[in-house]
N, C-alpha and C positions, 0 to 999 in steps of 0.2 A: 727777328722775324720768326725764327723757329720757336722761340718761347711763346710768342703770341698765338702762333698756330697751335702749339701744344695746348695752350690754355683753352682755345676755342674747341679743340677736340675733346678735352676733358669735360668741358661743360656739356658738349653734345652727348657724350657717353652718359653723364649723370642724368641728363634729362631724358635719355632713351630716345633720342631723335631717330626716327625711322629712316630719314634720308641719309643718315651717317652710319648707323650700325644696325644690322639685322641678324637675329639668331637663326642659324640653320639647324642647330640642335640645342637641347636644353642643357646649358652649361651648369646650372645649379645642381641638377641631378646627376651630372657626370655621365649621362648615358651617351654612347657614341651616336653621332649623326649618321643616318643611313648612307652607306657608301664610303664612310670614313672610319678610320680606326679609333677616333676620339670625337668628343664634342667640338664643333667648330662654329664660328660666327662669320658673318660677312661685313666687310669694312669698305665704305665708299671713300676714296681718296679725294681730299680737297686740295685747292691750289696751295702749292708751297710745302706740302707735307713731305717728310722724310721717313725712312724706316726707323730712325732713332726716335722721332716724335711718337710714332705709333707704339713702339716697344715700351717707351716710358709710360704712356697712358694705360695700355692694356696690361703690361706685365711689371711695371714699376721700375724698370731699369733698361737702359739701352744695351746692356750686356746680353739681352735676350733677342737681339735683332735677328739672330739666325732663325727664330720661329717664323719671321715674316716670309722667309724663303722656303718654308717646308712644303707649302702647296702652291707657291707662286714663283714664276720665273722672272724675277726682278733684280736689278742691281742696287745693292744697299751700301754704296760707298759713303764715306763721311761727307755730309752736306749735300748729297745727291738727292734732288727732289723727284718725287714720283709723278706720273702722268695724272693730271686732274681727271676725275670721273672713273678712274680704274677701280674695279671691285676686286678686293682681295678676300681669299678664304684663309682664315687664321684660326689657330688653336684657341679654344675658349679660356685656357689657362696654361700656365707653364708646365709642360710635360716633357718627358723623354721617351721616345718610342723608336723602334728600329727604323732605319732608312728604307728597308725593303724586306721582303720575305720570299721564300721559294714557294711559288704558287702551286706548281705541279712539277713532276719529274719522272724520268724513267730510271731504271737501275744504273748502277755505276756512276754515281754522282757523289762528290765529297766536298766538304766545306771547311774553312779555317778562319777563326776569328783573328783580329789583329793581334799579332804577337803570339798566337796559339799554334796548336798542332792540327794536322788534318784529321778529320773524322767523317764517317758516312753521313751524308745529308738526308734529311727527311722532309716530306711535304709540310709546309707551314713553318719551317725553320726561320727564325728571325735573322736578319743580316744587318749588323751595325756597320758604322763607317770603317773602311779599310778591311772589311771581311773579303775573303777570296772564295770563289766557287770554281770547281774543276769538274768537267764532264769527261769521263773516260771513253773507251772504245764504243761501248753500247749505250752511253748515257746521253740524256737530253734534259734540259731544265728550263722552266718558265719562271722568270723573276719579275715580281710586281713591286713597284715602289709605292710610297705612301701617297703620291699624287696620281696613282693608277697608271703611270707609265709602265710598259711591259717590254722586256727584251727576252728573246729566246736564244738559248745556247745550243749549238750543234755539238755532236760528239767531238771529243778531244779539244775542248775549249777551256781556257783559263781566263777569268776576269777578276778584277778587283772592284768592289763596291765603294763608290764615293758618295752616294746619296744624291738627293735632288736639291739640297740647300747647303749653303756654307755654314761653318760652325760659328764664326763671328763675323767681323767685318772682312769683306773680300774685295777683290777688284771688280771692275765693271762686268767681267765675264764670269758667270757662275761656273762651278766645277762640273765636269762631265759626270753623268750618272754612273758609268762603269768605265774601267780601263781594261781594254782588251790586250792581254799579254800574248795569247796564241789561240788560233781556232777561228770560230765564226759565231757572230751574234746577229740576231734579226730584231729590228725595231717593229714589235708586233702591234703596238697601239700608241698613238701619240698621247701626250699628257692632257690634262683637263684643258678645255677650251682650245684644243688643236695646237698646242705648243709643241716644241721640238723634243726629240730624244737625243741626248748627247752621248757619244761614245769616243773615248780617247784611245788612239792606237799608235803606239810609238810616240814620235814627235808631232803627229797630226791629230786632228779632231774632226769628227763627223757630227753635224747637227742635222738630224733628219726630221722633217715635217712629213712623216710617212707612217703608214701602217704596215708597209712591207719594204724595208730597206735592209740589205744584207751587207754586213761589214766582215771581211775575211782577212785575217792576218797570218801570213806564213813567213817566218823569219823577219826580215826587215821590210817585206813588201806588204802593203795593205791595199786590198781591192774593195771597191764600193759599187754595189749594183742597186739601182732604185727602180722598184716596180710599182710604186704608188707615191703620189706627191712629189717631193723634191728633197734634196739634201745639199747642205753647204759643207764642202770639204776644204779644210785648211791645213797647209803643211808648208814649211820653209818660208813662211811669211806671205804666201799667196793663197788665194781662195778661189774656188770654182763652184758654180751652182750646177748640180747634176739633176736634170729633169727626169721625168718618168721614162722608163724603158731605156735608160742610158747608164753608163758606168764610167768610173775613173779609177786611177791607182796612183800610189806614190811609194817611194822606197826611201826609208830612213827619214832624213830631214829635207829631201828634195821636194820641190813643188809638185802638186798633183797634175796628172796628165789631162789634156783636153778631153772633156766628156765625149764618149763615142757610143753609138747605138749598141744595145745588147743583142746577142744572137736571137733570131726569130724563133718562135715555137715550132717544134716539129709537126709534120702532118700525120694524122692518124692513118694507119694502113687501111682501115675499113670504117666507113661511116655507118655500117649496119650493126655495130656492137650493141647488144641489148642493154639499155641503162638500168633495167630492173630484172632481177633474177630471183629464183627461189633459193632459200637456204634450208634444205632438209635438216630436221632436228636442230634448227637454229644456227647452223654453220654453212656458209656458202663460199663461193669462189669469185674472186675479182681477177679479170684478165683483160689485157689490151695490147695492141701492137702499133708501132708507128714506122713511118718511112725513114730511112737513114738520112741524116743531115750532112751535106758535103763538108761543112766546116767543123763537124763535131769531133772533139777529142774524147768525149764521153757523154754520159747522160746522168742527170739526177732524177730519180723516181721517188715521189712522195705520195703517201696516202694519209688523209686526215679525216677527222669527223666533222670539221667545220670548213666553210668556204675560205676563211682567212688562212688556213693551214697552220693554225696555232696548236691544235690538239693532234699532233702527229702520231700515227701508229706504225708507219713504215717510212723509212728514209734510206735509200741506197744510191750509191754512185756506181755505174756500170761502165764497161768498156764500149767503144763505139760500134763493135759488131753485135752487141746485144740490143735488139729492137723490139722486145716483147717483155711483158710482165705478167706474172700469175701469182696470186696469193690464195692459199687454201685455208679452210677451217676458220674463216672470218665470221665473227658473230654477226647476227642480223642487225641491220640498221642502215643509215645513210652514210656514204663515203664519197670523198672527193679524191680523184687521182690526177696528179700533175706530173708532167714530164718536161724537164728543162735541158737545153743543150749546154754543154760546157765546151767552149771553143779552145783553140790551141793556145790562146793567151790566158786561159783559165778564167775568162769571164763567164759568169752564170747567166744563162739566157732567160727570155720570157717564157713562161710556162704554158703548155697546152693542157687544158683542164677538162676533165670529164666527171660527171656526177653519176654515182651508182646507188641503187637501193637493193639491199638483200632482204627479202621478205621471209620471215620465219614460217616454215610450213611443216606439218606433221601428217604422215599418212596413217589412216585408220581403216584397217580391213581391206586387204587386196589392192592397195595403192602403192606404187613405186614412184618416188619423186627424183627428179634431176633438176639442174639449174634452169633448163629451158624446155622441159617436157614433163607431162604427167601421164604415166602409164597406169591405168586403173581398171579395176573390175567395175562393171555398171552398177554394182551394189556397194561400192566403197564410199568412203568419206574423206574429204580433204579439209584439214584444219589449218587456218592461217592466223597469224598474229596481226591484227589490224594496225595500220600506220596512218596517222592523220595527214601525212604528206602525200598519200597515194589514193588513187581511185581505181575501181575495177569494173569491168563490163564483161558480160557473158555473151558470147557469139555477137550478134549485131545489136544487142540491147544497149541502153544508156549507161553511162558511167555513174557510179555511186560509191559510197564508202566500202572499204574492203571488209567483207563479212568474216566472222570468226569461223564459220563452218559452211562447207558446201557439200550437201548431200547429193551425190551423183545419182542416187536412185530417184530423187524427186526432180532434180533439175536437168541432169544429163547434158551438160554443155559440151560442145565440140572444141571450144576455144575460150581461153581466159585472156582478157586484154587488160594491161596495167599501164597507168601513166601517172605523172605527178598531178596532184590535186590542182584543179583550175586550169590545166593545160588546154591549149586550143585543140580543136579537132585535127589540125594538121601537125600538132606537136609529136614528139617522140613517144611512140606507143610500143610496149613490149607484148608480143603475142606468145602465149603458152598453149600449144596444142594439147588436147586431151585425147590420148589414144586408149581406146577401150579394148580390154582383152576379150577373147572369144570364150563363151560359156557353152559347153556341150553336155549332152545327156546320152548315155548308153543304156538301152532298154532291153530287158529280157522278160519274157512273160510265158506263162503256162497255165493250163487248166488245173484247178485245185483237185485234190484227191476225191472229193465228193462230187466233182463235176459241176457244181452249182455256182462257182465263182472263178474269176480270173485273178491270178496272183502274179504280181510284177516285181521285178528287182531293177533299180535304177542307180547308176553310178554317174555322178555329176563331175565335170571337169572344168577347171578354171576358176574355182571358188576358194582357193587357199586363203585362209585368214578371214573368211566371211562366216558370220553367224547365219547358217543356212535357214534354220527354222524361223528366225525373226526377220532377216533381210530379204530372203528369197521366197520363203513360204511355198515350196514347190507342191504341185498337184499333178496327179495322173488323170488324164482325160481319155476315156475309151469311147470310140464310135461304134455302138452296138446296133443290131437290127431293130431293137425296140426304141432307140434314141441314144442320146449322149449321157454318159454317167461319169462321175469323177470322184476321186478320193484323195485325201491328203497323203503325201509321202512322208513317212516317219522312220525313226530309227537311224542308226549309223552315226558317224561323227560329221564334222563340217564338210568333208569331201568323200565320205565313205558311202557304202551302199545303203539306199533307202528302199523301203518296201511299201506296197499298197495292195489292198484286196477289194475288188469290185464284184458284187453279185451279178450273175448273168441272168438275163430274162428267160422265162420258161421255154420260149421257142428256140433258144440257143443251146438247149440241153438234150435235143433229140438224138437218139442213138444212131451210131454209124454215120454221122454227118459232121465233117470238120467245120470249123468256124474261122473266118478271116476277120481280124479286128485291127483297126488303125488306132495306135496309141500315141498320144501327145503328152509331153512333159511341159508344163507352163508354170511361170512364177505367179506371185500374188497379183501382179498387174495384168496378167493375161498374156505376157510375152512368151512365145514358144521357145523352149530351150533345146528340144529334140523331138523327133517323130519317127515312128517305125510301124510297119504293118507286120503282124504276126499271124501264123496259122495255128489255131488251137486244135488238137486232135479231137476226135469224136468222144463224146461223154460216155462213160461206162455206167449205164443206167441199170440199177438192180431190177430183177424180174418182179412182177407184182407179188405182193405178199412177203417179199424177202425183207428181213430186218437188217438194219445197219450193223456192220461188224463191231463187236465189242472192242473197246480199247485194249491195248496190250497189257498183260498183267505186270504188276510191279515186281521187282526182284525181291527174293527172300534173303534177308540178312542173317548170316551165320549158318550153322549146321541144322539139318532137320532133326537129327537125333544125336546130340552131342554126348561126349563121354560123361558117365556118372560113376564116380568111384564107389567101391564097396564100403569104405569107411564112413561111419556116421558123422565124422567131423568134416571131411573134405568133399562130401557129396553135395556141393553147390552146383546149381544148374547154370550152364552158359546159355543165355537167352538174349534175343534181340528186342528192340523197342516194339516191333510188330511181330507177334508169333505166327508161324506158318500153320496152315490147316493140315494137320497130320495126326494119325493114330499109329502107335508103334508099340511093339513088345520086344523085350530083349533080356539078356543075361550078361552078367559080368563076373569074372573069376580072377583071383589074385593068389599068388604063391606067398603064404604067410608062415613063417617058421618052417616046420617039417611037413606041412600039409597045404591044402588048398582051401580057400574060402570063396563061396559063390553066392550070388543074390540075383533074383529076378526083378523085373520092373515092367510096368505098363504106363504109357503116357498118351495124353491127348491134348491138343491145343488148337486154337482158332481165334479169329478176330471179327468183331462187329464194328466197322468203322475204325475209329482210333482206339477202341477198347479191346484189349486182348485178354483171354482167359486160358488157363492151363490147369491140368490135374495130373498127378503122378502117384502111383501106388508102388511101394517097394516091399518085397518080401524080406523075412529075417535072413541074414547071412547064415549059411550052413557050412560046417566044416570043423576043423580042429579049433580048439579054444572056445571061450564063451562067446555067445552070440546075442546081439541086440534084437529086440522084437521088430515086427513090421511097422511101417510108418506111411502116412499119406500126406500129400502136399496139395494145397489149393492156392493158386496164384492169380493175380490180376496185374495188368500194366496198362498205362494210358499214354498214348503217343501225343505229345504236345507240340512237336516240331517235325515237319517233313518238308524238305527242300527238293523241288524238282521231282525226278523219278527216283526218289529215295537216295539222292546224293548225300543227304544227311538226315538222320532221325534221332529224336531224343524223347525220353519219357521216364517217369518214375515207375518203380515196381514194388509189389508187396506180396509176400508169400507166407502162408500159415502151415506149419507142420504139426500133425496130431498123431498120437500113438494109435496103432491098430491092434495091439496086443498088450498084455500086462507087462511084458518085458521090454516093450518098445520105448524109444526115447520120449522124454516129456514134451509138452507143448512148447513150440518155438515160433517166433515171428522173425521175418527176414525182410526188412525195408532196404531199398537200394535204388539205383538209377542205371538205366541202360541207354547206350548211344551207339550209333553205327552208321554205316553208309555203304553205297555201292558205286562202283566205277567200272563200266564195261563188264568184264567177267569176274571181277574181284569184289568181295565184300569184306567188311570188318565190323567187329562188335566188341564193345568193352562194357563189363559189368563191375560195379563197385557197390558195396553195402556192408551190412552187419547182420549177424544171426544172434538172437538173444533168447535165452531159456527163460520161460515165464512160469514154470512149475517144476518142483523137485521130485514129484512122485513118478514112479515108473522108471525102470532101469537102475542099474547099480550106480552108486556114487563114484564120482571121479576122484581118485586119491591124489591127483596132481602128478602122477608119474610121467616121466618124459616119454615123448612119442618116438624117440629114436631107437628104443631097444628092439632087439630081434624078437618079434612075436610077443612082447610084453605089453602091459597096459590093458585098458578096457575100451569097449566100444561106446560107453556112455557119452552123452552130449555135454560139452563144457558149458559154463554159465554164459559166456559171451565170446564172440570171435568176429574179426573183420576179414573181408575177403576182397580180392581183385582178380577178375578173370578177363583176359584179353586175347583175341585171336582173329583169324581171318580165314576166308575160303577162296578157292579158285576153281572155276568151271573148266576142267580140261576138255570136256565134250558136253553137248546138251544133256546127256544122260549120266555124266560122271562129275561129282563135286568132291574135291579134296579139301580137308580142313585141318587146322592146327591151332592150339591154344596153350596159354600159360596160365596156371592158377596158383595164387599165393594166398596164405591164410595166417593171420596172427591170432593165436588161440590163448585165451585166458582161462586157466583151470581153477577148480575149487581150492586147491592147495596154495594158490597165489602165484604159481609159476606161469610164465608166458612162453609159448612155443611158436615156432615158425614152421609151417608146412608149405610145400609147393611141389609142382610137377609140370612136365610137358606132356601134351597129348597130341595125337595125330590120327587121322582116319580118312575113310573114303565112303561115299554113298553113291550107289549105282542103281539105275533103273528109271522107270517112268512113274506112273501113278503107283504101281507096286514096286517097292525098292527094298534093297538090303543095305545094311551099314556095318562096318567093321572099324573098331577104334582100339588104340593102344595108349596106355598112360605109363610114363616112366618117372619115378620119383626118387631122389636121394634120401628123403626122409621116410622111414617105414614105421608105421604105427600099428596098433592092435587091429587085426583083421585085414591088414593090407600089406602087401609085399612091395618090392621095388618095381615090379611090372604088373600092370592090370590090363586085361583084355576084355573087350565088350563086343557082342554081336547082337544085331537087331534086324527085324523086318517090320514093314509098315505100309500104310496107304497114305497118299498125299495128293494134293493138287499137282497136275502136271507142271514141271518146271517151266518158267517163262522162257 
């Protein structure tokens, strides 16, 4: 009979009879069928067929009968017929695949192949027959078999994988999927078509038709708790059926105890716990409390991302006096919290479950977020991460999708209400009050110096983190006798002082009459942030025909009459970017050798806008030794930069020196740059440039002798030199200016020698429009016509100092 049945099956396969064989996946292409690790087919069992018959037809030998049990819970004993009409899922060809794999895991999980050594486990690791998996103190593992049966391992659990099919011919009872050596496993999902999950524990066996059945082994004792479906528990030759919310136990080879009800779920301490909370910066808090259970020896607290509690993120067992739970820094998302009672007989009770949603939220501009409240500036922004599982309503409005951005300036809600999508009006709704911070404005105002305008200074409070110019757009509104006028408040930082100027009407500038004005500070929408009444003093009106006072004069940079050495080499003028308006005459004398050398000078300078002009006439030095002839200098400078009240000035300079006598120095040009600045009573000036001889006639030739000899050398001009003059002034009194400078010169002489000259000078200028000046120059280098000390005295006329 078996052979005839096998023949009919073979013919049916060859003819492709749809009633007998159907391909779930494309076997020829060897592509895995969706939901399976390999290509599979469906086989319809006919009357009298055995596993041997099917294996011979599909795989060529009855030795592959184990493949029949890979995805099917059937008994394949010798001569045992299968139920007629049963549909089997079979591998499309002879293959060898792992019985199971580690679908997911937490840290501290290790695995061992049959006969091998322990090693750290990894997600996706294949598990062959007789492999072992061990979760340590902090470990958890989710094991999935090829027939999609899943078991979950609690911490400190050791199991041996036996697979879901026998290797060859077996008895009528297929082997258990796992053998529990110690710890706890959970049947997370029944096999295909609702079949059982089998767990061997000691001498007993648990066959659970359940998505939530927990098998716990401690020593010789095994406890079974069923929270879904049912479980058949066999030990000591006896079996009991454990229904939902019941449990049993057995020790060693003893028969299982009569099923008893599991501990009831604890009561929540408060029914008002918000199921939805904000998670600022994407991290939130889960918390709950429950009432003590009289029979409790402890509690098991679990947090998962799925309602079946397969994807656990927290699992703790606590003492009976702990009746609350709090988890911080939880990433945004949906969570399920379950609390179970563990009674004195160590039975695990039915869980009390609550669902929570943590909504990722970010504060933008003046907003502070907490789990249950929003403290915000009326100009702030709240950014949310939309969740398809939730709905949001503002104040009494309708519920709708959660927006990504709530502009409080545009909407100004007083309350945000959140609920699960599609929830009834009477369902659980989380209310998030929006508390707005107070914004204030402190106003100060006065009449402008010209009396024709009102000048106000406003300090805003309560706008930290707000872009005031864009979000607030504050304006000053003045209620004047001629009507209402306004002006934008500008300047300052986000919370600093702002200013505004509003012209006053003509009838508000009458002399000897104060003016009372009401000032309001309003935002761009017209909302008043602050108000104040101020009394403006009477305007100071100039008498008829009077002219407006001239603006204060700018400071003069540098000295009016700086030191001018007697030497024709070191007589570089220390000048600022803008020359002062001054005319002065003076004389300088220096002790050279055994006698004195003296020279007179006349100077004049002034400016027309940024253009400055100066002229200087210098007499021939008179005294011991040879003397150079008289010379004249014409100079121009152009100020290209001026910051503020001469806080910084910069401009190029150009001077031309010409001989005024046959014995005078030849024609020379002097390009350079001048920069300087003023700060209160101090000024500074720096000059840098070069002096170049452009003609050799006039004056004695320079023989290149050193400038350091006592009274030696000549006064003739060298062919080229560079110079740097830097110094500053200080106004000790409005009529007294002190000055000091350093001058350095790099001199290239006709003979090829290069000399360095330099000196320090100091002086004082005293007086008003008529003033006198005294200067002294000290130099360690002494050249012809110049000694170690040079003194200068001068008098002149100038504009009165500012």
